[in-house]
N, C-alpha and C positions, 0 to 999 in steps of 0.2 A: 617492187623489190629490186629490180635491176638498178634503179636509180639509187637506192640505199646502199647497194653493194659498191657502186661506183664511188659514192661519197666516202665509204669506209676505206676503200683502197687509196683514195686521195689523202685521207687523214693519216693512214699508215705510212704512205710515202713521205708526207710532210714530217712525221715524227722521225722516220729514218734519216732524213736529211738533217734534221735538227741535231740528232744524236751524233751523226757523222761530222758535224761542224767542228767538234772539238777533237776529233781523232787525228792521229799522226800517221804519216807514211812509214814504211819500213826503215827508212834512214833517219827517222826522227823529225822530219820536216812536216809542215802542214798543220801543226797544232795551234790552237788558240790558247795562249797563256792568260791567266787571270791573276790579278793582284789588287790588294786593298790599299787605298790611299786615305790618309786621315782627314783630308779637307778638300774642298773644291778650290782649285787654283784661281787666284784673282786674275791672272793673265798668263798667257803662254808666249808673250813677246820676249824673246831671249835678252834683248837689250835692257829691259826694265824689270823683268821678273826677279824676285829676291827671296823666294822661299824654297824649301827642299822639295815640296810637292811639285812645284813648277819645274824645278831642275830635273826631277825624275822623268817627267813627261817630255820635256824639251830634249833630253838625252836620247830619246827614242824617235823623236820627230826630225831632229836636225843632226847633221854631221859637220864638225868643225875641221880646221886645218889638221889638228892632232887629236889623239885620244889617249886616255889612261887605261892601261890593261889591269887585269885583276891583281897582278903582282906589283903594281905601282909604276911599271915602265911606261915611258912615253913613246908612242909609235905614230907613224903617219896615218892620215885618214883621207880627207879631201886632198891634202898635199901628198903627192907621190914621193917627194923627197924634199929636204930642206937643208940649207947651209947657214952657218953662223960665222960672221967675220971674226978675224983674229982679236979685234978689240971688243967683241961681243956687243956691238952696237947696231949691227945690221943683220937681219934675218931675211933670207931669200927663200921663197917657197915656190916650187914647181908643182902645179896642180894637175890632178888627173882630169881627163876630158870625158869621163864616162859617168859623171854624177849629175842627176837630173832632178829638177824641181817637180813636185806634184801639186797641182792646184786646179780645183774645179774640173776634175776629170782629164786634165791635160798633162802629159809627160814630156812635152817637146822642148822645154826650156832647160838649157844646161846651166849648171852652177859654175860661175867663173870668178876670177880675181876681183872683178868689179863689184860682185855681191859682198865680198868681205870689206872692200873700201866703203861701200854704202852703209854697211852694218856699223863700222867704227865711227863713221860720221854721225850716225844716229846716236851712238853711245855717248859721244862727247858734245852733241848738240845741246846747248843750254836750255832750249825749249823743251827737250824731252825730260829733263830733270832726273836722269838715271842715277840711282844710288850706287850703281856698280862701276861707274866711270873711274872713280879714284883708284880702283885696283890696277888700272892700266896707265897710271900717270907717268910711268917710265917711258912711254911712247912720246916721241918728239912733238912738242907744242900741244900735247893733249890737255895738260892742266890749264894753259892759257886760253885755249879754245873753249874748254868747259866752263871756265869762269867768265867768259865774255871779253877777256882782255884782248884776245885776237878774234876778230869777228868773221874769219874765213874758215869754213870747215875743211877746205882743201889744203890748209896749212898743216894738218895732222900728218904725222910720219907714217902713213899707210898708203902705198901707191901700187897701182896695177900697171904692168908693162905687157899689154896684150891680154888676151882672155885667160891665160893660164900661168902667169908669173906675177907673184905678189911680193913686195918688199916692205918690211916693217923696220923703221929706223927708231932707235932709242936715244934718249938723252943721257942715260946712265945704264950700265949693265944690270940686268934683272934675271937672275938664275931661275926665278919662278915663272918666267914668261911662258915656257912650253906648257906648263900645267894650266896657266890661265887661258891659253889658247884652246884648251880642251873644254873650258867652262862655258856655260850658256851665254854670257855677254859677248863672247867672241864668235858666236854662230853667225853665218852669213845671212844676208837679207837682200832679196832681189828687188830692185827699185820699182820695176814695172809691175810686178805682182803685188808689191806693197801698196802701190797706188790703187790697185783694183779693190783693195779691202775697204776703201772709203772711210778711213779713220777708225776702223774696227779691228785693226791688226792684233791678232793674238787673243781675241775676246770670245770667239765662238768657232764652231767647226767649219764655218764658211769663210773664215778670215785668217787661216793659218797655212800659207804655202810651206811645204815641207821638202827638204832636200835629203832626208835621212832614210832610215830603213822602213819607216811606217808613216802613214798620214791618218788624220782624224776623219772618221765618217759620222760620228755622233758624239755630242756632248750635252748631256742632260743633267740638271741639278735642281732639285726641289728641297729646300731646307726643312720643309714641313712634312716630308715623306720619308719613310724608312725603306721604301721599295728599291731594290737594286735596279729595276727598270727605269726608275725616275732619277737615279743618282749613279750615272755611269758615263765613262768615256771609252769609246770604242775606236781602236786603230786597226788599219789593215795594211798589208805588205805593199811597199812601193815596188811594183814588179819590174820597172825599168832599172832601178838601182840594184835589184837582186840579180840582174843579169851579169853585172860586173863583180859584185861581192855578194855572195848568196845570203839572202835573208831566210832563215829556216822557218820561223813561225809564220803561219798564215795571217795571224792577227793577235791583238792584245785587247783584253777587256779590263778596265780599271774601275773597281767599285769605290764610290766616294763615301767616306764617313760611315762605313758599316759598323753596326753596334759592337760586334764581337769578331775582330779579325782573326783571333786565335782559333775560334770555332770554325770559321771559314777555312782556315788552313788545315786543321786537323781532320776535318770531314772531307777534304779534297776538293772544295769549291775553288780555292785559290792554290797557287803552286809554289809560292815562296813567301817568306816572312822574316822580318828582322826582329829579333827578340833579345832580351837580356835578363839577368837576375834569375829569379825563381822560375819564370816562364821558360827561359832557355834551359834550365836544369831539367824541367819536366819534358821538354821536347827531345833533349839528348837521351833521357832515360827511355823514351819511346822509340828510339832508333832512327830519328830523322837525320839525314845527312846535313852537314853544315860546314861553313867556313867561319873561323873566329877572327875577330879583329879587336885588339886592345888599342882603340883608336881615339879615346877621348878622356878628358880630365874634368871632373866636377870641382868647382871651387867657388870661393867667395870673392867678389870684387866690389869696390866701393865707388860711389859717385863722388868724384873729386870737385864737383861744382857746388857742393853743399858743405856741411860741417866736416866731411871727410877730406876736404882739402888740407886739413891740418894733419900732418904726418904722425904726430904723437898719438892721435886717436887710432889711426890704422895700425901702428906698431903695437899699441896696447891690445887691440883685439886679436892681432895675429899671434901674440904670445900669451893670450889670456885664457886659453882652454887647454886642458890636460888630455892628450890623445888617449891615455890609458883609461880615461873615463868615457871615451867616445866610441871606441871600436865596437862595431856590431857584427863584424865578420862576414858581410854579404859580398861586398865588392872591395877592390884593392885599396883599402884605407891606408895601411901602413906603407905600402909601396909609394904612395903619393908623397910621403914625407921624405923620401930620398931626394926629391927636388925642392923640398920646402925648407928654406933657411931659418924659419922662425920656430924655435923650440919653446916649449912651455916654461915660462919663468914668471912666477906670480909676483915677485917683488918688483921686477922691472916693468911688468905689465901695469901694475897699480900706479907706479910713479908716472909712467907715460900717460896713463888715463887721466890722472889728476892734472897734469900739465895741459893736456888737450882740452879737458873740460873747462878749465879756466879761460883758455884762449877762445874756444868756440862759444862759451856761454852755456851753463848747465840747462837753461830753459830750452835751448835749441837741440838738446839731446833727447827731449821728450817726444813721443809720438813718431819716432822713426819706424821705418818698415823695411822688411827684406822681401823681395819678390822671388818666386820660383815658378817654373812652368808646370802645369798639371800634366800628368802622363809621363813625366821623367822617371828615371830609375827610382823606385821607392826607397832604396837604401840611402840615396843622396838626400832625400827629404828627411829621413830619420837622423842622418848625421847632422843636418842643419838644426833640427829640433834639439838634439843633445848639446850642440855648440851654444845655442841660445841659452840653454839652462846653465851651462858653464859660465858664460859671460855674466849672467845675472848673479850667480853665486859668488864669483870671484871678483867682479868689478862693479857690481851694482848697475850694470848696463842692461837695458831692456829694449827690445823692439818687437813688433808684431810681424807675423808671416802673412803675406797675401799671395794667393795662387792665381795664375792666369792661364788661359788657353795658350797653346804654343804661338799662334799668330799675335795675340794681344801681348804676350810676354816679349816677343821680338820687337813689337812697336814701342812698348814702354822702355825697354832696354836701349834701343837705338835712339830714342828721343831724350833719354836721360831722366825719365819719370820714375826714379827710384832713389833710395838711399843706399841700400845694400842689395846685391843680387846674387843668388845661387845660380851659377851659369855653367854651361858645359862648352868646352872648347876642344877642337881637334888637338890631338897630342902634339902635333908639330906647330900649332898656332898659339901656344900658351902665352898670355900677356907677360909683361915684365914682372919679375918677382921682387925687385928692389923697392924699398920703402913701402912694402906691403900693399902694393897696388892690386895684387892678386894672391890669394892664399889657396894653394892646391889642397883639396880635401880627399878625393879618391879617384882612382882610375876606374874606367868602365870598359868592359869588354862586350862588344856587340857580336851577336851570332847571326849569320845569314843562313837560314834554313830553307831547304827546297824539297820538292816532291821527290820521292824515291825513284821515280821514273824519268826525272828531268836531269839534264846536264847542259853545260855550256852557258849558264847564266853568269853574268859578270856584275859583281856588286862593288861599288866604289864607296867605302865608308866615309870618306871625307866629304863627299858631295851628297851622300844618301841616295845615289842613283842605282838602278838595276838596268843593265843593258841586255836586251832580249834578242838582238840580231842573230846571234849564233846559238840560241837556245834550242835544244832538241827534246823530244818526248818519246820514250819508247814503251 
């Protein structure tokens, strides 16, 4: 009997510890926040990762020179301060000396200017084949190094002057550089720790040195299982970095590809959620706190490497549908037309279409397709369906819709494997509107919802990241 009682107390103590694991201190610290991510990241290598899921996780594992605040302001991060030359070609960063790497239980390695130099050399190394490199081509010699025209990585305009001074030299002014320096490709990489990963950098929990607020302790993914235990990424607080800039959460748990993130959030299993459309309306009606961001535009873009290299066809389709027949009233359809120069004109549209069809060849207009990602705002899909009906009725133009998972859509779009795409751009990154390269269809407002007891979470709608460093739970 005594043995059984001892076992019972052991079990009870274990249960108490488990329950306490998610509890917060009186100042809101010490809580384990939970969040759903829609897919398993292919890599957490900042220099090569190119999806929003990876960006979200990298944002909590790594700290860059600068950071983007909730209101869009750029502030110092690993850099204590920075200076821009009068001609805007030289950026000088003075780094903090209290930022540490965590790797394999070791907190002793400081983050230095040399880590940023090594990171940029990786970014522009032709052997790495990073798709992110061209974003930083304003940096001196970066384009030539990335193309192999200059075979020396040290020719790149990123130099360390001692451990805590970094100078970036540009070939031309780039007002977006501060924002880019807060993005994943500009995160530092310690060469010594990188070599210890033995070619597995960023691919599992044992190969990700972290200089940020958290580090990974577990990364499990089983595509054939729906269990949260088998599909989870667990992060814990970097205690050394928390000494200098306090990290409030004790840790983060990310559930991978859970069937119903909305259910997870409303039942309290997760603590924040990005939603839009009818889902957002429902959560607002239930009183969940939120921040709203009208941050993106859905629109139609054409692949100009095929039949749509002919401008007459693009102009015909841009003017070939009547907005009064389209509006379904869910998201900002009419507002998008304030930036759309192509108004409905059936006569002009038909004339342009006939000219374009003759030049392109009518046979080449058969079997065209328009692609759209699954899981996007449903209203955008309905708008597209209505527009296709208008094109068929007004111009005799027909194409079929194909839906893709977000990752497959990104792959098809970036490789040019489409004729027409219904795609979403950040509002500040809308492609050129001249010659109907892009036709804005509707604005979309994202809502970032969070638990009623949570505060201090920072959502960056452009990058799709949630920063948990200062998150508290009361």
